[in-house]
C-alpha positions in Angstrom: 19.2 -1.0 27.4 19.0 -1.5 31.2 21.7 -4.2 31.0 23.9 -1.9 29.0 23.6 0.9 31.6 24.3 -1.6 34.4 27.4 -2.8 32.5 28.6 0.8 32.2 28.2 1.4 35.9 30.0 -1.7 36.8 32.8 -1.0 34.4 33.4 2.5 35.8 32.8 1.8 39.5 36.3 0.4 40.2 38.4 3.5 39.4 36.2 5.9 41.5 36.4 3.5 44.4 40.2 3.5 44.1 40.1 7.3 44.0 37.9 7.5 47.1 40.3 5.2 49.0 43.2 7.5 48.1 41.1 10.5 49.2 40.5 8.9 52.6 44.2 8.3 53.0 45.0 11.9 52.1 42.4 13.2 54.5 43.8 11.0 57.3 47.3 12.1 56.6 46.3 15.7 56.7 45.0 15.2 60.3 48.2 13.3 61.2 50.4 16.2 60.1 48.1 19.0 61.2 49.5 21.1 64.0 48.4 20.2 67.6 47.2 23.8 67.9 46.7 26.9 65.8 50.3 28.1 65.3 51.0 31.8 65.5 52.7 33.3 62.5 54.9 35.8 64.3 57.1 34.0 66.8 58.9 35.4 69.8 62.6 36.0 69.1 63.8 37.8 72.2 62.4 39.2 75.4 64.5 41.7 77.4 64.5 41.1 80.3 64.1 37.4 79.5 61.6 35.0 81.0 62.4 34.1 84.6 65.1 36.7 84.9 66.2 37.7 88.4 67.4 41.4 88.4 69.1 43.4 91.0 67.2 46.6 90.1 64.2 47.7 88.1 64.8 47.6 84.3 64.1 50.8 82.3 61.9 49.1 79.8 60.4 45.8 78.5 61.3 44.9 74.9 59.7 42.0 73.1 60.9 41.2 69.5 59.3 38.9 66.9 60.5 37.3 63.7 58.3 39.3 61.3 56.4 42.7 61.1 53.4 43.3 63.4 50.1 44.9 62.8 50.4 48.5 64.2 46.7 48.7 65.2 46.4 46.6 68.3 49.1 45.5 70.7 50.1 45.8 74.4 52.5 45.0 77.1 51.2 44.9 80.7 53.1 44.5 84.0 51.4 43.1 87.0 52.6 42.7 90.6 51.9 39.7 92.8 48.5 41.1 93.8 47.4 41.4 90.1 47.7 45.2 90.1 48.9 46.8 86.8 52.1 48.7 87.5 52.1 51.4 84.8 49.6 53.3 82.6 52.3 53.8 80.0 51.3 52.6 76.5 53.6 50.2 74.6 54.9 51.3 71.2 56.5 49.6 68.2 60.2 49.8 67.2 61.2 51.3 63.9 61.2 48.0 62.1 57.7 47.2 63.5 59.0 43.8 64.6 59.1 44.6 68.3 57.0 46.1 71.1 58.5 48.2 73.9 57.1 49.5 77.2 58.9 52.2 79.3 58.7 51.3 83.0 58.7 53.4 86.1 61.0 52.3 88.9 59.7 49.0 90.2 60.2 47.9 93.8 61.5 44.5 94.9 59.0 41.9 94.0 57.8 39.3 91.6 56.1 40.6 88.4 54.3 39.1 85.5 54.9 40.5 82.0 51.9 39.9 79.7 52.0 40.8 76.0 49.7 40.6 73.0 50.3 41.4 69.3 48.7 40.6 65.9 51.1 39.6 63.2 50.9 41.2 59.8 48.9 38.2 58.4 46.2 38.7 61.0 47.1 36.0 63.6 47.2 36.8 67.3 50.2 36.1 69.4 50.3 36.5 73.2 52.0 35.2 76.3 53.1 35.9 79.8 56.2 35.3 81.8 57.6 36.0 85.3 60.2 38.5 86.3 61.9 39.0 89.7 63.5 42.2 91.0 65.8 42.1 94.0 65.2 39.6 96.8 61.5 39.7 97.6 60.0 37.6 100.5 59.1 34.1 99.5 55.4 34.8 100.1 55.5 37.2 97.2 54.3 34.7 94.6 52.2 35.4 91.6 48.5 34.9 92.3 46.8 36.5 89.4 43.4 36.3 87.8 43.0 33.7 85.1 42.8 36.5 82.5 46.5 37.2 83.1 47.6 33.6 82.9 49.8 32.5 80.0 47.9 32.5 76.8 50.6 31.8 74.3 48.8 31.4 70.9 49.9 28.2 69.3 50.8 26.0 72.3 48.9 23.1 73.8 46.7 20.4 72.4 43.8 20.7 70.1 40.8 22.1 71.8 37.1 22.5 70.8 37.8 26.2 70.3 40.7 25.5 67.9 38.8 22.9 66.0 35.9 25.4 65.6 38.5 27.9 64.2 39.8 25.4 61.7 36.2 24.4 60.7 35.0 28.0 60.4 38.0 28.9 58.2 37.5 25.9 55.9 33.7 26.5 55.7 34.1 30.2 54.9 36.7 29.5 52.2 34.4 27.0 50.6 31.5 29.3 50.7 33.3 32.4 49.4 34.9 30.5 46.5 31.6 28.8 45.6 29.6 32.1 45.7 32.1 34.3 43.8 32.7 31.6 41.2 29.0 31.0 40.9 28.2 34.7 40.2 30.9 34.9 37.6 29.8 31.7 35.8 26.2 32.9 35.6 27.4 35.9 33.7 29.8 33.9 31.5 27.0 31.8 30.1 25.8 34.5 27.8 22.9 36.9 27.6 20.1 34.4 26.8 21.3 31.3 28.5 22.6 33.2 31.4 19.4 35.1 32.1 17.3 31.9 32.0 19.8 30.1 34.2 19.9 32.9 36.7 16.1 32.8 36.9 15.8 29.1 37.4 18.7 29.0 39.9 17.9 32.1 41.8 17.1 30.1 45.0 20.6 28.6 44.8 22.2 32.1 44.4 20.3 33.3 47.5 21.2 30.3 49.6 24.9 30.6 48.6 24.8 34.2 49.7 23.2 33.3 53.0 25.7 30.5 53.6 28.7 32.7 52.8 27.4 35.4 55.2 26.8 32.9 58.0 30.2 31.3 57.5 31.9 34.7 57.6 30.0 35.6 60.9 31.1 32.3 62.3 34.7 32.9 61.3 34.7 36.3 63.0 32.9 34.9 66.1 35.4 32.1 66.6 38.5 34.3 66.1 37.6 37.7 67.7 38.4 36.8 71.3 42.0 35.7 70.4 42.6 38.9 68.4 41.4 41.1 71.3 43.8 39.2 73.5 41.9 39.8 76.7 41.9 43.5 75.9 38.2 43.8 76.6 35.2 45.3 74.8 36.9 48.7 74.6 39.5 47.2 72.1 36.8 46.1 69.6 36.6 49.5 68.0 40.4 49.5 67.6 40.3 46.0 66.1 37.8 47.0 63.4 39.3 50.4 62.7 43.0 50.1 63.0 44.0 46.5 62.2 44.3 45.0 58.7 42.3 41.9 59.7 39.5 44.0 61.3 39.2 46.3 58.3 39.2 43.3 56.0 36.3 41.8 58.0 34.4 45.0 57.8 34.8 45.2 54.0 33.8 41.6 53.6 30.7 42.1 55.7 29.7 45.2 53.8 30.2 43.5 50.4 28.3 40.5 51.6 25.2 42.5 52.6 25.4 44.6 49.5 25.4 41.4 47.5 21.8 40.7 48.4 20.9 43.9 46.7 23.3 44.0 43.8 23.8 40.5 42.5 21.9 39.8 39.3 21.0 43.4 38.5 23.8 44.6 36.3 26.4 42.6 34.3 29.3 44.8 35.2 28.5 44.6 38.9 28.3 40.8 38.7 32.0 40.9 37.7 33.2 43.6 40.0 31.4 42.4 43.2 33.0 38.9 43.3 36.4 40.1 42.3 36.2 42.8 45.0 35.2 40.2 47.6 38.2 38.1 46.8 40.5 41.2 46.8 39.3 42.0 50.3 40.3 38.5 51.4 43.7 38.8 49.8 44.7 41.7 52.1 44.8 39.4 55.1 46.6 36.1 55.5 50.1 34.9 54.5 50.3 37.3 51.6 50.2 40.3 53.8 53.3 39.3 55.8 55.8 38.6 53.0 57.4 41.0 50.6 57.1 42.4 48.0 53.6 42.9 49.2 52.3 43.9 45.8 53.5 40.6 44.4 52.3 38.4 47.2 48.9 39.9 47.5 48.5 40.1 43.7 49.4 36.4 43.4 47.0 35.5 46.2 44.2 37.3 44.5 44.9 35.5 41.2 45.1 32.2 43.0 41.7 32.9 44.7 40.1 33.8 41.3 41.3 30.6 39.7 40.0 28.6 42.7 36.7 30.4 42.5 36.2 29.5 38.9 36.8 25.9 39.6 34.7 25.6 42.8 31.9 27.8 41.6 31.7 26.1 38.2 31.6 22.7 39.9 28.8 23.8 42.2 26.9 25.1 39.1 27.4 21.8 37.4 26.0 20.0 40.3 23.0 22.3 40.5 22.3 21.8 36.8 22.5 18.1 37.2 20.0 18.2 40.2 17.6 20.2 38.1 18.1 17.9 35.1 19.0 20.9 32.9 18.8 20.2 29.2 22.0 22.0 28.3 24.1 20.2 30.9 26.3 18.5 28.2 27.1 21.9 26.7 27.9 23.4 30.0 30.1 20.4 31.0 32.3 21.1 27.9 32.6 24.8 28.9 33.4 23.9 32.5 35.9 21.3 31.5 37.8 23.9 29.4 37.7 26.5 32.1 38.7 24.0 34.8 41.9 23.2 32.8 42.7 27.0 32.7 42.0 27.3 36.4 44.3 24.4 37.3 47.1 26.0 35.3 46.5 29.4 36.9 46.4 27.8 40.4 49.7 25.9 39.7 51.6 28.9 38.4 50.3 31.4 41.1 50.7 28.9 43.9 54.3 28.0 42.9 55.3 31.6 42.6 53.8 32.3 46.0 55.7 29.4 47.6 59.0 30.8 46.1 58.2 34.2 47.7 57.2 32.7 51.1 60.1 30.3 51.6 63.9 30.9 51.4 64.3 27.6 49.6 62.1 24.5 48.8 63.7 22.5 51.5 61.4 24.3 53.9 58.5 22.2 52.5 59.8 19.3 54.5 60.6 21.2 57.7 57.1 21.6 59.2 53.4 21.0 59.0 52.7 23.9 56.5 54.9 22.4 53.8 53.7 18.8 54.4 50.1 19.9 54.2 50.9 21.9 51.1 52.3 18.7 49.5 49.1 16.8 50.5 47.1 19.6 48.8 49.3 19.2 45.6 48.6 15.5 45.7 44.8 16.3 45.8 45.2 18.7 42.9 46.9 15.9 40.9 43.9 13.7 41.5 41.7 16.6 40.3 43.7 16.7 37.1 43.3 12.9 36.6 39.6 13.1 37.3 39.3 15.9 34.8 41.0 13.8 32.2 38.6 10.9 32.8 35.6 13.3 32.5 36.9 14.8 29.3 37.4 11.3 27.8 33.9 10.3 28.7 32.5 13.5 27.3 34.2 12.8 24.0 32.4 9.5 23.9 29.2 11.4 24.6 28.7 9.8 28.0 28.0 13.0 30.0 25.4 11.2 32.2 27.8 8.4 33.1 30.6 10.8 33.9 28.7 12.2 36.9 30.1 9.5 39.1 33.5 11.2 38.5 31.9 14.6 39.0 31.1 13.5 42.5 34.7 12.5 43.0 35.7 16.0 41.8 33.3 17.5 44.3 34.8 15.4 47.1 38.3 16.5 46.1 37.2 20.1 46.1 35.9 19.9 49.6 39.1 18.2 50.9 41.3 20.8 49.2 39.3 23.7 50.7 39.4 22.1 54.1 43.2 21.7 53.8 43.4 25.4 52.8 41.5 26.2 56.0 44.3 24.5 58.0 47.2 25.7 55.9 46.2 29.4 56.3 46.5 29.0 60.1 49.9 27.5 60.0 53.1 29.5 59.6 55.0 28.8 56.4 58.3 29.2 58.1 58.5 27.4 61.5 59.4 29.4 64.6 63.0 29.3 65.8 62.8 27.8 69.3 65.9 28.2 71.5 68.1 25.1 71.4 68.3 23.4 74.8 70.4 20.2 74.5 71.7 17.9 77.2 73.8 14.8 76.4 74.7 12.3 79.1 77.7 10.0 78.9 79.6 7.5 81.0 82.2 10.0 82.2 81.2 13.3 80.7 77.9 15.1 80.5 77.4 18.3 78.4 74.6 20.7 77.9 74.3 23.6 75.4 71.8 26.4 75.0 71.5 28.7 72.1 69.1 31.6 72.6 67.1 32.8 70.7 68.7 30.5 68.0 68.2 32.9 65.1 70.2 34.2 62.1 72.2 36.9 63.8 73.3 37.6 67.4 72.6 34.8 70.0 73.6 33.9 73.5 75.6 30.6 73.8 75.9 28.7 77.0 77.9 25.4 77.5 78.0 23.3 80.6 80.3 20.4 81.3 79.8 17.8 84.0 82.8 15.7 85.1 83.3 13.3 88.0 84.0 15.1 91.3 87.7 14.1 91.6 88.7 14.4 87.9 89.6 18.1 88.2 88.9 21.0 85.8 88.6 20.2 82.0 91.7 21.2 80.1 89.7 22.4 77.1 86.1 22.9 76.1 85.2 23.7 72.5 81.9 24.7 71.0 82.1 24.4 67.2 79.4 25.1 64.7 79.3 23.4 61.3 77.1 24.7 58.4 75.8 21.5 56.9 74.3 23.1 53.8 77.6 24.4 52.4 80.7 22.2 53.1 83.0 25.0 51.7 82.3 27.1 54.8 84.8 26.3 57.5 83.7 25.4 61.0 82.9 28.3 63.3 84.4 28.2 66.8 82.3 30.0 69.4 84.7 31.8 71.8 83.2 30.6 75.1 84.7 31.7 78.4 84.2 30.4 81.9 81.8 32.2 84.2 80.4 31.8 87.7 77.2 29.9 87.4 74.9 30.5 90.4 72.0 28.5 89.0 71.1 25.5 91.1 70.5 22.5 89.0 70.8 18.7 89.0 74.6 17.9 88.6 74.1 14.1 88.5 76.8 13.7 91.2 79.3 15.4 88.9 81.2 18.8 89.2 79.8 21.5 86.9 81.8 23.9 84.8 80.0 26.6 82.9 81.0 28.7 79.8 79.2 31.3 77.7 79.6 33.7 74.8 77.5 36.1 72.7 77.7 37.0 69.1 76.6 36.5 65.5 78.0 33.0 65.1 74.9 31.7 63.1 75.2 33.9 60.0 73.0 31.7 57.7 69.6 30.0 57.7 69.6 26.2 57.2 71.0 23.1 58.7 73.7 23.3 61.3 75.6 20.8 63.5 76.8 21.8 67.0 79.9 19.9 68.1 81.0 19.9 71.8 84.6 18.7 72.5 85.7 18.2 76.1 89.3 17.3 77.1 89.7 16.3 80.7 92.8 16.6 82.9 94.2 13.3 81.6 93.9 14.4 77.9 90.9 12.2 77.3 88.7 13.8 74.7 84.9 13.3 74.4 83.0 14.6 71.4 79.2 15.0 71.2 77.2 16.3 68.2 73.7 17.8 67.8 72.0 18.8 64.5 69.5 21.7 64.4 67.9 24.1 62.0 67.9 27.9 61.9 64.6 28.7 60.0 
């Protein structure tokens, strides 16, 4: 008998080893494509006046616009002079579309000022930054010397830090715990009146520890994120965060339900259904789903997705607990779990696919940035889950429930990896930010540079600069042409650039500089574009340069 068991272990060891190698590669790839910092979900589209602007007189207001709706509960714009004094007590307000923040200004004297802003995007992610502004011709000694609290704090820039790693870890841990706990509670009620009551009694310590772990993970999540959400606003903003923002209210509800769970779980059957579903619903009102429309569909799909995930994660944890306690009905439960896991995977696949279609303009966006690549890695992990489930079901049909636990461990490992990936994915914007295009191309006889700001679908500022040898004269013709790569039937768009006096001092590489600009809605579509610069010198020699870019 011992030799037979040893033969079975040897025969089934190879495939799990292969799976574990694949899991290691997937986990490594997820770290490779993970963002270098926690990317903000609302990105800056336009600032008026723009960063670094030099104005002759004081502007009437500051207007900062983002690419998606903002949370109306907590935001600010502050203006500091070179001594660090705040220049106005006026409060910022949102525009009608709730995508921009405005601040009316008093008349500012000549000087150097720092504009500092902070908002929370609709999905609960903080975004902040600072930039300088010069009015008139202040003395050179008027440089910005401000406290560190007013320094640039743009959320989503810079390398990974210990703080950012803790944020990722806390999100992943809390997702794991909330799914395990809610799925666990539902499963204990699904086992039936007799079996469920006995199981709840024997596993009561597991239930209590899962509740404790979920509460601790939630508190860790709040602790690691609250400073960024306040944005340097101070303790006085805490009340506003928890009473007026979606993310703060969601946290309060989650905390209240978590504490109530210690009193309610296990007492009444109907509460053991409502409580976990309510906890998952509270989670659904913050995150990606809250920033896309129609909100009823995105939040509803997110809730269904979470329920499906909870049934898989919680059921898997219960299976492990039964195995640890050498429960006599483990084979029966494994069949129940196997059937429910299949349903969960189908629910996850359908709800996840529909959510992606609502989040992204088209599926090409899956390859544009880290969010899509991480999502594809997650899909690969789910495929491995399906294959693992098939192996477990085949072994159960052969009545080899005990031997199949090697594969259950693989399933548990996959579950942890998927939840960790979700912890990263939820902190990365599905649609990348549209950064301004700043392109310089050097050649033997002609250099060109082109700037498109803010490089969005709609109105943009276009700047073209041509550098020619000093004695070659003025260029006969300079063309800036845009080609929409995604649809060849759309004819090229010529940007009507005109010459202007460029007073900016910059490196000219020993060449003469000629500057041109235009403004208008010459990027009417999202997708792949090609910028073509054509320069004809005084001797009719034409130089052509091309640059590909994407409007997200």
